[in-house]
Structure formats: structure tokens, C-alpha cells
C-alpha atoms as an extended CHARMM CRD file, in Angstrom:
* protein
*
       251  EXT
         1         1  MET       CA           -122.9040000000      249.0890000000     -161.4720000000  PROA      1               0.0000000000
         2         2  PRO       CA           -125.4580000000      247.3780000000     -159.2150000000  PROA      2               0.0000000000
         3         3  ALA       CA           -129.1890000000      247.8870000000     -159.6110000000  PROA      3               0.0000000000
         4         4  PRO       CA           -130.7330000000      250.6130000000     -157.4310000000  PROA      4               0.0000000000
         5         5  ALA       CA           -131.7670000000      249.3500000000     -154.0140000000  PROA      5               0.0000000000
         6         6  ALA       CA           -133.5370000000      250.7550000000     -150.9860000000  PROA      6               0.0000000000
         7         7  PRO       CA           -131.2620000000      252.5040000000     -148.4480000000  PROA      7               0.0000000000
         8         8  LEU       CA           -130.2950000000      250.2790000000     -145.5590000000  PROA      8               0.0000000000
         9         9  LYS       CA           -131.5650000000      251.0780000000     -142.0810000000  PROA      9               0.0000000000
        10        10  LEU       CA           -129.5010000000      248.9930000000     -139.6630000000  PROA      10              0.0000000000
        11        11  PHE       CA           -126.1100000000      247.2760000000     -139.8340000000  PROA      11              0.0000000000
        12        12  SER       CA           -125.8440000000      244.1580000000     -137.6570000000  PROA      12              0.0000000000
        13        13  VAL       CA           -122.3100000000      243.1640000000     -136.6640000000  PROA      13              0.0000000000
        14        14  ILE       CA           -122.1560000000      239.4330000000     -135.9210000000  PROA      14              0.0000000000
        15        15  ILE       CA           -119.2510000000      238.3390000000     -133.7100000000  PROA      15              0.0000000000
        16        16  PRO       CA           -118.9110000000      234.6900000000     -132.5940000000  PROA      16              0.0000000000
        17        17  ALA       CA           -116.8580000000      234.4940000000     -129.4090000000  PROA      17              0.0000000000
        18        18  ARG       CA           -115.4500000000      231.5710000000     -127.4560000000  PROA      18              0.0000000000
        19        19  ASP       CA           -113.1090000000      232.3400000000     -124.5600000000  PROA      19              0.0000000000
        20        20  GLU       CA           -112.4040000000      235.8860000000     -125.7410000000  PROA      20              0.0000000000
        21        21  GLU       CA           -112.5220000000      237.7990000000     -122.4470000000  PROA      21              0.0000000000
        22        22  GLU       CA           -109.2580000000      239.6270000000     -123.1870000000  PROA      22              0.0000000000
        23        23  SER       CA           -109.9900000000      240.5700000000     -126.7960000000  PROA      23              0.0000000000
        24        24  LEU       CA           -113.5970000000      241.7040000000     -126.5790000000  PROA      24              0.0000000000
        25        25  PRO       CA           -113.2490000000      245.0570000000     -124.7450000000  PROA      25              0.0000000000
        26        26  ALA       CA           -111.0410000000      246.5870000000     -127.4370000000  PROA      26              0.0000000000
        27        27  THR       CA           -112.9160000000      244.9060000000     -130.2840000000  PROA      27              0.0000000000
        28        28  VAL       CA           -116.3660000000      246.0940000000     -129.1890000000  PROA      28              0.0000000000
        29        29  ALA       CA           -115.1790000000      249.5920000000     -128.3040000000  PROA      29              0.0000000000
        30        30  ASP       CA           -113.4330000000      250.0590000000     -131.6540000000  PROA      30              0.0000000000
        31        31  ILE       CA           -116.4690000000      248.9180000000     -133.6490000000  PROA      31              0.0000000000
        32        32  CYS       CA           -119.0210000000      250.9630000000     -131.7090000000  PROA      32              0.0000000000
        33        33  GLN       CA           -116.9160000000      254.1130000000     -131.6770000000  PROA      33              0.0000000000
        34        34  THR       CA           -116.0490000000      253.8540000000     -135.3740000000  PROA      34              0.0000000000
        35        35  PHE       CA           -119.6400000000      253.2550000000     -136.4580000000  PROA      35              0.0000000000
        36        36  ALA       CA           -120.9900000000      256.0090000000     -134.2160000000  PROA      36              0.0000000000
        37        37  GLY       CA           -118.4170000000      258.4180000000     -135.6000000000  PROA      37              0.0000000000
        38        38  GLU       CA           -119.5160000000      257.5860000000     -139.1480000000  PROA      38              0.0000000000
        39        39  GLY       CA           -123.2090000000      257.9010000000     -138.2800000000  PROA      39              0.0000000000
        40        40  ILE       CA           -123.9780000000      254.2700000000     -139.1280000000  PROA      40              0.0000000000
        41        41  PRO       CA           -127.0430000000      252.8350000000     -137.3370000000  PROA      41              0.0000000000
        42        42  HSD       CA           -125.8070000000      249.5880000000     -135.8840000000  PROA      42              0.0000000000
        43        43  GLU       CA           -126.1140000000      246.7780000000     -133.3940000000  PROA      43              0.0000000000
        44        44  VAL       CA           -123.3200000000      244.4810000000     -132.2710000000  PROA      44              0.0000000000
        45        45  ILE       CA           -124.4290000000      240.8940000000     -131.7120000000  PROA      45              0.0000000000
        46        46  VAL       CA           -121.7030000000      239.0410000000     -129.8390000000  PROA      46              0.0000000000
        47        47  VAL       CA           -122.5030000000      235.3480000000     -129.5100000000  PROA      47              0.0000000000
        48        48  ASP       CA           -120.9480000000      233.6220000000     -126.5130000000  PROA      48              0.0000000000
        49        49  ASP       CA           -120.3960000000      230.1800000000     -127.9750000000  PROA      49              0.0000000000
        50        50  GLY       CA           -119.8530000000      228.0260000000     -124.9000000000  PROA      50              0.0000000000
        51        51  SER       CA           -117.0460000000      230.0470000000     -123.3130000000  PROA      51              0.0000000000
        52        52  GLU       CA           -115.3870000000      228.7130000000     -120.1930000000  PROA      52              0.0000000000
        53        53  ASP       CA           -113.7580000000      231.9960000000     -119.1650000000  PROA      53              0.0000000000
        54        54  ARG       CA           -115.2980000000      235.3880000000     -118.2410000000  PROA      54              0.0000000000
        55        55  THR       CA           -116.5050000000      236.1660000000     -121.7640000000  PROA      55              0.0000000000
        56        56  TRP       CA           -120.1710000000      236.4610000000     -120.7310000000  PROA      56              0.0000000000
        57        57  ALA       CA           -119.3820000000      238.5780000000     -117.6650000000  PROA      57              0.0000000000
        58        58  VAL       CA           -117.2040000000      240.8810000000     -119.7650000000  PROA      58              0.0000000000
        59        59  LEU       CA           -120.0370000000      241.2970000000     -122.2670000000  PROA      59              0.0000000000
        60        60  GLN       CA           -122.4340000000      242.3170000000     -119.5070000000  PROA      60              0.0000000000
        61        61  GLU       CA           -119.9430000000      244.9520000000     -118.3760000000  PROA      61              0.0000000000
        62        62  LEU       CA           -119.4500000000      246.2310000000     -121.9140000000  PROA      62              0.0000000000
        63        63  LYS       CA           -123.2020000000      246.4430000000     -122.4590000000  PROA      63              0.0000000000
        64        64  LEU       CA           -123.3430000000      249.1850000000     -119.8040000000  PROA      64              0.0000000000
        65        65  LYS       CA           -120.8700000000      251.2630000000     -121.8320000000  PROA      65              0.0000000000
        66        66  PHE       CA           -122.1360000000      250.5360000000     -125.3370000000  PROA      66              0.0000000000
        67        67  PRO       CA           -125.9460000000      250.5000000000     -125.7730000000  PROA      67              0.0000000000
        68        68  ALA       CA           -125.5960000000      249.0810000000     -129.3000000000  PROA      68              0.0000000000
        69        69  LEU       CA           -124.1190000000      245.8850000000     -127.8860000000  PROA      69              0.0000000000
        70        70  ALA       CA           -126.5960000000      242.9970000000     -127.7140000000  PROA      70              0.0000000000
        71        71  PRO       CA           -124.8170000000      239.9100000000     -126.3590000000  PROA      71              0.0000000000
        72        72  THR       CA           -126.4510000000      236.5140000000     -126.6000000000  PROA      72              0.0000000000
        73        73  GLN       CA           -125.5110000000      232.9770000000     -125.6160000000  PROA      73              0.0000000000
        74        74  ASN       CA           -125.7350000000      230.1250000000     -128.0810000000  PROA      74              0.0000000000
        75        75  SER       CA           -127.8630000000      227.5730000000     -126.2250000000  PROA      75              0.0000000000
        76        76  GLY       CA           -127.5420000000      224.9630000000     -128.9650000000  PROA      76              0.0000000000
        77        77  LEU       CA           -124.5890000000      222.9780000000     -130.2570000000  PROA      77              0.0000000000
        78        78  ASN       CA           -121.3610000000      224.9410000000     -130.4100000000  PROA      78              0.0000000000
        79        79  GLY       CA           -119.2580000000      225.6890000000     -133.4520000000  PROA      79              0.0000000000
        80        80  PHE       CA           -118.1800000000      228.8030000000     -135.3480000000  PROA      80              0.0000000000
        81        81  GLY       CA           -120.7870000000      228.4110000000     -138.0820000000  PROA      81              0.0000000000
        82        82  ARG       CA           -123.5680000000      227.6350000000     -135.6250000000  PROA      82              0.0000000000
        83        83  ALA       CA           -122.6450000000      230.7080000000     -133.5770000000  PROA      83              0.0000000000
        84        84  VAL       CA           -122.7090000000      232.9520000000     -136.6430000000  PROA      84              0.0000000000
        85        85  ILE       CA           -126.1390000000      231.6990000000     -137.7110000000  PROA      85              0.0000000000
        86        86  TRP       CA           -127.3690000000      232.0420000000     -134.1210000000  PROA      86              0.0000000000
        87        87  GLY       CA           -126.2200000000      235.6600000000     -134.1710000000  PROA      87              0.0000000000
        88        88  ILE       CA           -127.8320000000      236.3500000000     -137.5400000000  PROA      88              0.0000000000
        89        89  ASP       CA           -131.0940000000      234.8070000000     -136.3410000000  PROA      89              0.0000000000
        90        90  HSD       CA           -131.0160000000      237.0850000000     -133.2820000000  PROA      90              0.0000000000
        91        91  SER       CA           -130.1940000000      240.2400000000     -135.2370000000  PROA      91              0.0000000000
        92        92  LYS       CA           -132.5340000000      242.8960000000     -136.5920000000  PROA      92              0.0000000000
        93        93  GLY       CA           -130.5010000000      244.5730000000     -139.3260000000  PROA      93              0.0000000000
        94        94  ASP       CA           -131.3070000000      244.5980000000     -143.0180000000  PROA      94              0.0000000000
        95        95  ALA       CA           -127.5670000000      244.1240000000     -143.5650000000  PROA      95              0.0000000000
        96        96  VAL       CA           -125.0600000000      242.0260000000     -141.6360000000  PROA      96              0.0000000000
        97        97  VAL       CA           -121.2860000000      241.8990000000     -141.3970000000  PROA      97              0.0000000000
        98        98  ILE       CA           -119.3860000000      239.0210000000     -139.8220000000  PROA      98              0.0000000000
        99        99  MET       CA           -116.3620000000      240.0680000000     -137.7700000000  PROA      99              0.0000000000
       100       100  MET       CA           -113.9430000000      238.2650000000     -135.5010000000  PROA      100             0.0000000000
       101       101  ALA       CA           -113.7490000000      238.7740000000     -131.7510000000  PROA      101             0.0000000000
       102       102  ASP       CA           -109.9470000000      238.9920000000     -131.7990000000  PROA      102             0.0000000000
       103       103  ALA       CA           -109.8210000000      242.4370000000     -133.4940000000  PROA      103             0.0000000000
       104       104  SER       CA           -108.2380000000      241.0090000000     -136.6520000000  PROA      104             0.0000000000
       105       105  ASP       CA           -110.7990000000      242.8650000000     -138.8080000000  PROA      105             0.0000000000
       106       106  SER       CA           -110.7860000000      246.6250000000     -139.2590000000  PROA      106             0.0000000000
       107       107  PRO       CA           -114.0030000000      248.5130000000     -138.3820000000  PROA      107             0.0000000000
       108       108  ALA       CA           -113.0010000000      251.1100000000     -140.9790000000  PROA      108             0.0000000000
       109       109  HSD       CA           -113.3090000000      248.4300000000     -143.6500000000  PROA      109             0.0000000000
       110       110  ALA       CA           -116.7010000000      247.4170000000     -142.2660000000  PROA      110             0.0000000000
       111       111  VAL       CA           -117.7190000000      251.0540000000     -142.8210000000  PROA      111             0.0000000000
       112       112  LYS       CA           -116.5810000000      250.6620000000     -146.4320000000  PROA      112             0.0000000000
       113       113  TYR       CA           -118.7510000000      247.5400000000     -146.7120000000  PROA      113             0.0000000000
       114       114  TRP       CA           -121.7870000000      249.4890000000     -145.4680000000  PROA      114             0.0000000000
       115       115  ARG       CA           -121.2790000000      252.1320000000     -148.1250000000  PROA      115             0.0000000000
       116       116  LEU       CA           -120.8600000000      249.5600000000     -150.8780000000  PROA      116             0.0000000000
       117       117  LEU       CA           -124.0530000000      247.7830000000     -149.8550000000  PROA      117             0.0000000000
       118       118  ASN       CA           -125.8280000000      251.1310000000     -149.9170000000  PROA      118             0.0000000000
       119       119  GLU       CA           -124.6390000000      251.6050000000     -153.4840000000  PROA      119             0.0000000000
       120       120  GLY       CA           -126.8890000000      248.6560000000     -154.3030000000  PROA      120             0.0000000000
       121       121  TYR       CA           -124.5900000000      245.6400000000     -154.0870000000  PROA      121             0.0000000000
       122       122  ASP       CA           -126.0040000000      242.5530000000     -152.4030000000  PROA      122             0.0000000000
       123       123  CYS       CA           -122.6120000000      241.5110000000     -151.0010000000  PROA      123             0.0000000000
       124       124  ALA       CA           -119.3650000000      243.2600000000     -150.1160000000  PROA      124             0.0000000000
       125       125  PHE       CA           -116.3730000000      240.9190000000     -150.1420000000  PROA      125             0.0000000000
       126       126  GLY       CA           -112.9850000000      241.9310000000     -148.8290000000  PROA      126             0.0000000000
       127       127  SER       CA           -109.6840000000      240.5220000000     -150.0090000000  PROA      127             0.0000000000
       128       128  ARG       CA           -106.3920000000      240.6600000000     -148.1690000000  PROA      128             0.0000000000
       129       129  PHE       CA           -104.5710000000      239.6050000000     -151.3220000000  PROA      129             0.0000000000
       130       130  ILE       CA           -105.3500000000      242.2930000000     -153.9070000000  PROA      130             0.0000000000
       131       131  LYS       CA           -103.7300000000      245.6830000000     -154.3960000000  PROA      131             0.0000000000
       132       132  GLY       CA           -104.3060000000      247.7080000000     -151.2390000000  PROA      132             0.0000000000
       133       133  GLY       CA           -104.8640000000      244.6230000000     -149.0760000000  PROA      133             0.0000000000
       134       134  GLU       CA           -102.6110000000      243.7640000000     -146.1660000000  PROA      134             0.0000000000
       135       135  VAL       CA           -101.8230000000      240.9560000000     -143.7290000000  PROA      135             0.0000000000
       136       136  ILE       CA            -99.9160000000      241.6610000000     -140.5210000000  PROA      136             0.0000000000
       137       137  ASP       CA            -98.1300000000      238.9190000000     -138.5800000000  PROA      137             0.0000000000
       138       138  TYR       CA            -99.7640000000      236.0770000000     -140.5200000000  PROA      138             0.0000000000
       139       139  PRO       CA            -98.2080000000      232.6840000000     -139.5800000000  PROA      139             0.0000000000
       140       140  ARG       CA            -96.2670000000      231.5310000000     -142.6390000000  PROA      140             0.0000000000
       141       141  VAL       CA            -97.5610000000      227.9570000000     -142.8770000000  PROA      141             0.0000000000
       142       142  LYS       CA           -101.1390000000      229.0850000000     -142.3290000000  PROA      142             0.0000000000
       143       143  LEU       CA           -100.7060000000      231.7140000000     -145.0460000000  PROA      143             0.0000000000
       144       144  MET       CA            -99.4240000000      229.1430000000     -147.5510000000  PROA      144             0.0000000000
       145       145  VAL       CA           -102.3550000000      226.8140000000     -146.8400000000  PROA      145             0.0000000000
       146       146  ASN       CA           -104.7600000000      229.7470000000     -147.1180000000  PROA      146             0.0000000000
       147       147  ARG       CA           -103.4290000000      230.8550000000     -150.5070000000  PROA      147             0.0000000000
       148       148  LEU       CA           -103.5760000000      227.3140000000     -151.9000000000  PROA      148             0.0000000000
       149       149  ALA       CA           -107.1410000000      226.7510000000     -150.6650000000  PROA      149             0.0000000000
       150       150  ASN       CA           -108.3380000000      230.0520000000     -152.0840000000  PROA      150             0.0000000000
       151       151  PHE       CA           -106.6250000000      229.3650000000     -155.4080000000  PROA      151             0.0000000000
       152       152  LEU       CA           -108.4220000000      226.0300000000     -155.7220000000  PROA      152             0.0000000000
       153       153  VAL       CA           -111.7650000000      227.6310000000     -154.8660000000  PROA      153             0.0000000000
       154       154  ARG       CA           -111.2280000000      230.4290000000     -157.3830000000  PROA      154             0.0000000000
       155       155  VAL       CA           -110.3400000000      228.0030000000     -160.1690000000  PROA      155             0.0000000000
       156       156  GLY       CA           -113.0430000000      225.4680000000     -159.3010000000  PROA      156             0.0000000000
       157       157  PHE       CA           -115.7990000000      228.0780000000     -159.3020000000  PROA      157             0.0000000000
       158       158  ALA       CA           -114.3040000000      230.3280000000     -161.9970000000  PROA      158             0.0000000000
       159       159  ILE       CA           -114.6840000000      233.4640000000     -159.8690000000  PROA      159             0.0000000000
       160       160  PRO       CA           -112.4520000000      236.5290000000     -159.3990000000  PROA      160             0.0000000000
       161       161  LEU       CA           -112.6110000000      236.4270000000     -155.5940000000  PROA      161             0.0000000000
       162       162  ASN       CA           -109.2570000000      235.2240000000     -154.2220000000  PROA      162             0.0000000000
       163       163  ASP       CA           -110.0680000000      235.3760000000     -150.4760000000  PROA      163             0.0000000000
       164       164  THR       CA           -113.2130000000      233.3070000000     -150.1100000000  PROA      164             0.0000000000
       165       165  THR       CA           -112.1650000000      231.7060000000     -146.8150000000  PROA      165             0.0000000000
       166       166  ASN       CA           -112.0720000000      234.9600000000     -144.8550000000  PROA      166             0.0000000000
       167       167  ALA       CA           -115.1860000000      235.3580000000     -142.6870000000  PROA      167             0.0000000000
       168       168  PHE       CA           -115.0800000000      239.1580000000     -142.7900000000  PROA      168             0.0000000000
       169       169  LYS       CA           -117.7710000000      239.8750000000     -145.3940000000  PROA      169             0.0000000000
       170       170  ALA       CA           -121.0450000000      241.8110000000     -145.4940000000  PROA      170             0.0000000000
       171       171  TYR       CA           -124.4440000000      240.9210000000     -146.9300000000  PROA      171             0.0000000000
       172       172  ARG       CA           -127.8850000000      242.3560000000     -147.3660000000  PROA      172             0.0000000000
       173       173  ARG       CA           -130.4460000000      240.3940000000     -145.3640000000  PROA      173             0.0000000000
       174       174  THR       CA           -132.0110000000      239.2410000000     -148.6350000000  PROA      174             0.0000000000
       175       175  VAL       CA           -128.8000000000      237.3710000000     -149.4350000000  PROA      175             0.0000000000
       176       176  ILE       CA           -128.7550000000      235.5390000000     -146.1190000000  PROA      176             0.0000000000
       177       177  ASP       CA           -132.3810000000      234.5140000000     -146.5380000000  PROA      177             0.0000000000
       178       178  GLY       CA           -131.7470000000      233.5470000000     -150.1660000000  PROA      178             0.0000000000
       179       179  CYS       CA           -128.8530000000      231.2480000000     -149.2310000000  PROA      179             0.0000000000
       180       180  ARG       CA           -130.6250000000      229.1890000000     -146.5930000000  PROA      180             0.0000000000
       181       181  PRO       CA           -130.5140000000      226.4950000000     -145.3820000000  PROA      181             0.0000000000
       182       182  PHE       CA           -126.9090000000      226.5320000000     -144.1810000000  PROA      182             0.0000000000
       183       183  LEU       CA           -125.1180000000      223.2430000000     -143.6370000000  PROA      183             0.0000000000
       184       184  ALA       CA           -121.7130000000      224.2910000000     -142.2940000000  PROA      184             0.0000000000
       185       185  PRO       CA           -121.4730000000      224.1120000000     -138.4940000000  PROA      185             0.0000000000
       186       186  HSD       CA           -117.8670000000      225.2440000000     -138.2290000000  PROA      186             0.0000000000
       187       187  PHE       CA           -115.4370000000      227.5840000000     -140.0090000000  PROA      187             0.0000000000
       188       188  ASN       CA           -116.5390000000      226.1490000000     -143.3480000000  PROA      188             0.0000000000
       189       189  LEU       CA           -119.5020000000      228.5170000000     -143.1200000000  PROA      189             0.0000000000
       190       190  THR       CA           -117.0340000000      231.1920000000     -144.2080000000  PROA      190             0.0000000000
       191       191  VAL       CA           -117.0200000000      229.6730000000     -147.7040000000  PROA      191             0.0000000000
       192       192  GLU       CA           -120.6030000000      228.4240000000     -147.7930000000  PROA      192             0.0000000000
       193       193  ILE       CA           -122.2320000000      231.8640000000     -147.5720000000  PROA      193             0.0000000000
       194       194  PRO       CA           -120.1950000000      233.7250000000     -150.2270000000  PROA      194             0.0000000000
       195       195  LEU       CA           -120.0960000000      230.8080000000     -152.6550000000  PROA      195             0.0000000000
       196       196  LYS       CA           -123.8420000000      230.2750000000     -152.3980000000  PROA      196             0.0000000000
       197       197  ALA       CA           -124.4110000000      234.0150000000     -152.8530000000  PROA      197             0.0000000000
       198       198  ILE       CA           -122.3040000000      234.0360000000     -156.0200000000  PROA      198             0.0000000000
       199       199  VAL       CA           -123.7570000000      230.8240000000     -157.4270000000  PROA      199             0.0000000000
       200       200  ARG       CA           -127.3050000000      231.9660000000     -156.7440000000  PROA      200             0.0000000000
       201       201  GLY       CA           -126.8460000000      235.2030000000     -158.6680000000  PROA      201             0.0000000000
       202       202  PHE       CA           -126.5360000000      237.9040000000     -156.0160000000  PROA      202             0.0000000000
       203       203  SER       CA           -124.4390000000      240.9100000000     -156.9680000000  PROA      203             0.0000000000
       204       204  TYR       CA           -121.1280000000      241.5350000000     -155.2570000000  PROA      204             0.0000000000
       205       205  THR       CA           -118.0610000000      243.7120000000     -155.2870000000  PROA      205             0.0000000000
       206       206  ILE       CA           -114.5340000000      243.0860000000     -154.0160000000  PROA      206             0.0000000000
       207       207  THR       CA           -112.5330000000      245.6200000000     -152.0200000000  PROA      207             0.0000000000
       208       208  PRO       CA           -109.1000000000      245.4770000000     -150.3500000000  PROA      208             0.0000000000
       209       209  ILE       CA           -109.0110000000      244.8690000000     -146.5960000000  PROA      209             0.0000000000
       210       210  SER       CA           -106.4250000000      244.2000000000     -143.9200000000  PROA      210             0.0000000000
       211       211  TRP       CA           -105.9560000000      241.4090000000     -141.4000000000  PROA      211             0.0000000000
       212       212  ARG       CA           -104.0150000000      241.6230000000     -138.1440000000  PROA      212             0.0000000000
       213       213  ASN       CA           -103.0620000000      238.6740000000     -135.9710000000  PROA      213             0.0000000000
       214       214  ARG       CA           -104.6370000000      238.4890000000     -132.5270000000  PROA      214             0.0000000000
       215       215  LYS       CA           -102.9870000000      239.9760000000     -129.4300000000  PROA      215             0.0000000000
       216       216  TYR       CA           -104.7020000000      237.7330000000     -126.8980000000  PROA      216             0.0000000000
       217       217  GLY       CA           -105.8520000000      234.1490000000     -126.6600000000  PROA      217             0.0000000000
       218       218  VAL       CA           -105.3200000000      231.3510000000     -129.1580000000  PROA      218             0.0000000000
       219       219  PRO       CA           -106.7020000000      230.8340000000     -132.6860000000  PROA      219             0.0000000000
       220       220  LYS       CA           -109.8310000000      228.6870000000     -132.8400000000  PROA      220             0.0000000000
       221       221  LEU       CA           -109.3370000000      227.4790000000     -136.4180000000  PROA      221             0.0000000000
       222       222  LYS       CA           -107.6250000000      224.0890000000     -136.5660000000  PROA      222             0.0000000000
       223       223  ILE       CA           -106.5070000000      223.5020000000     -140.1470000000  PROA      223             0.0000000000
       224       224  LYS       CA           -106.0730000000      219.7310000000     -139.7260000000  PROA      224             0.0000000000
       225       225  GLU       CA           -109.6700000000      219.4120000000     -138.5430000000  PROA      225             0.0000000000
       226       226  MET       CA           -111.1750000000      221.6710000000     -141.2140000000  PROA      226             0.0000000000
       227       227  GLY       CA           -109.7560000000      220.3340000000     -144.4980000000  PROA      227             0.0000000000
       228       228  SER       CA           -112.4340000000      217.7330000000     -145.1690000000  PROA      228             0.0000000000
       229       229  ARG       CA           -115.1800000000      220.0790000000     -143.9560000000  PROA      229             0.0000000000
       230       230  TYR       CA           -114.1160000000      222.8150000000     -146.3790000000  PROA      230             0.0000000000
       231       231  PHE       CA           -113.9770000000      220.2520000000     -149.1830000000  PROA      231             0.0000000000
       232       232  PHE       CA           -117.4700000000      218.9810000000     -148.3750000000  PROA      232             0.0000000000
       233       233  ILE       CA           -119.0140000000      222.4640000000     -148.4870000000  PROA      233             0.0000000000
       234       234  CYS       CA           -117.1650000000      223.4360000000     -151.6590000000  PROA      234             0.0000000000
       235       235  ALA       CA           -118.2300000000      220.2010000000     -153.3540000000  PROA      235             0.0000000000
       236       236  TYR       CA           -121.8230000000      220.7450000000     -152.2320000000  PROA      236             0.0000000000
       237       237  VAL       CA           -122.0120000000      224.2770000000     -153.6650000000  PROA      237             0.0000000000
       238       238  TRP       CA           -120.0360000000      223.2620000000     -156.7750000000  PROA      238             0.0000000000
       239       239  LEU       CA           -122.6450000000      220.6060000000     -157.5390000000  PROA      239             0.0000000000
       240       240  GLU       CA           -125.3420000000      223.2370000000     -157.1710000000  PROA      240             0.0000000000
       241       241  LYS       CA           -123.5120000000      225.5640000000     -159.5600000000  PROA      241             0.0000000000
       242       242  TYR       CA           -123.0690000000      223.0330000000     -162.3380000000  PROA      242             0.0000000000
       243       243  PHE       CA           -125.9500000000      220.6020000000     -161.8980000000  PROA      243             0.0000000000
       244       244  SER       CA           -128.9430000000      222.3390000000     -160.2780000000  PROA      244             0.0000000000
       245       245  ARG       CA           -130.0020000000      223.9260000000     -163.5810000000  PROA      245             0.0000000000
       246       246  GLY       CA           -130.6250000000      227.2310000000     -161.8560000000  PROA      246             0.0000000000
       247       247  ASP       CA           -133.2730000000      225.9300000000     -159.4600000000  PROA      247             0.0000000000
       248       248  TYR       CA           -131.8610000000      228.0310000000     -156.6170000000  PROA      248             0.0000000000
       249       249  GLN       CA           -131.0440000000      231.1510000000     -158.5960000000  PROA      249             0.0000000000
       250       250  ARG       CA           -132.1760000000      234.4990000000     -157.2930000000  PROA      250             0.0000000000
       251       251  ARG       CA           -135.4770000000      235.4490000000     -158.9050000000  PROA      251             0.0000000000
């Protein structure tokens, strides 16, 4: 069991979005309605990361319907990881959850994360590949690459988590601050945060989650472009784990 911790006051949902005008209405509505129904104090930080469609206009329209929505535009360099950090830096919650704009992540599972964090865990990690987990319409080749990458990460770091690459995870603010600075500008941030959190001694629990393929738009993750970037981040954190002599451990 985790050590007792102060009750959380605000859950910040961080959603990076690039050209997601079709997906965002349903995604934002589902999150806000689910959280409100569960009585979870929340804000939804959608980061427009250099969109060339009506993403920003759609967000302004949605803001009139959902007061918890706080859209922002990334004015710096673009990239998934940069957008996530931009959103975190513009959020107010003492806990954050990273979700995708394409509605692939279930708000009901984000509610589960909130409850686990309130039990005292520093991190709540979901896995699509444990009992109770589910993937719906996952492209076969992408799934095979995903399973291989996660297997190598699990073995290399000697951890039980078998779905490190999935962005959909939740953290207490103390974890985010304790894992800075972040180096990953792209999707490799999805492994940098959880691996750093584990290596630096923050508590975590793993729970089954689902993943559903997008209905609109095109995937932003390009596997061919990300291989070396994932390797770099994993190597960087692996060196910290085995050679830093605990210099960055949580105190």
C-alpha cells in the first residue's frame, strides 16, 4: 500500500492536439461530462500544437459549452512532447493525466486513475495488455512493434509495467516536478516520464485500461521516425538508473 498522502484538489487533463477539429468535440464532451458526473474537480488543457485546420476555432466554441475547458496555443516549437509539457506548465492541478485528442482513451479509466492517486500513489499507470485490458481496432503491424518495444523496455529496466509507451498515464504534480528537466520533444516523452518516475523512486500502481482506434483524422505517430528517439530516451534513463548512484532519487 502507498504511504498516506494529502487529498488531491484538482485534476488537470492535458491533451495535445494538432489538426483534430473533428475529434475534439466528442473527446472534450465525454471527459467533462464523465468527470462532472463523478464529482471530480477538473480542468481540461487542450494544447493546439500548430494546427492548420479549425482546431483553435473549435476549441473556442467548445469553451462556451464547457467552462472547465482551458485551451492554449503552443507558441514555441511544435512536437507531441513539447505540447504536453506546455500544457502541464499552463495547468493548475496537483495531479495531471495525459490523454489523446482522438478519443482513444477512456474517461472512465481516467476516473480510476484519480481514485488511485487519492489512495496515495504517486503515479497511476494503465496497461492495455494485462487481464482486463483491451485494444480495439489496433493496426496489426503497429501492435507487433508496440509489444516488442514494451518487452525490451520491461526487460531492460526490470519493471513489471508492460505498456510504458502509452501516453495515457496520471501523476501527482510532485512527480512531474521531480522528473524535470524533460528532454523528449516528441512521442518519446511517453516513455521518459514514467521511466524517470520509476527510476527516481516514486510509487506507482498498474491498472487495466482500454484503447480504441481513432474515428477521424490520421495518426500523428510515425514509427519510422521515432525508433531512434525512443532508444535515446531509454538509454538516457537507463544510464541514470544504473550509474547515477541515486543522485536523482526522490528524497
